[in-house]
C-alpha positions, 0 to 999 in steps of 0.5 A: 260024890254021886248020890243015887237019890238025885239020879231020879231027878231031871233038870227043869228049866222054867225059863225055857220058851218055845216057838212054833215053826211051820214049814209048808210046801204047796205046788212046789213052793216051800215057805216057813213061818213062825209065830211071834208068840212064845209058848211056856211049855213044849206041850202047849206049843205042840197042841197049837201045832196040832191045830195048825196041822189039822187046819192046813190038812183041811184047807190044803190037802195037797200040801206037805210040810212039818211043824216044829216047836223050837226053844229060843236057842234052837230057833236062833240056830235055825235063823242063822242056818237059813239066814232068816231075819225078821225083815224077810 
């Protein structure tokens, strides 16, 4: 039975954590790094990402790159896709 009352609510996963991933290219060489710290909300992660972006743009204006806030599941898929381990 569908109840229109519940259509206005969204499922919130309070156990979800976010990982800040930085992908940066400088002088033709690209690398990705991530923080070991887990963020409790996507907003907190994105705020930290904005600070990293501003710092990188000041320090290396010729660089390019992207910053992502991934869930732990997304990060696992990212690692598996690029065959990234903690040792590399």
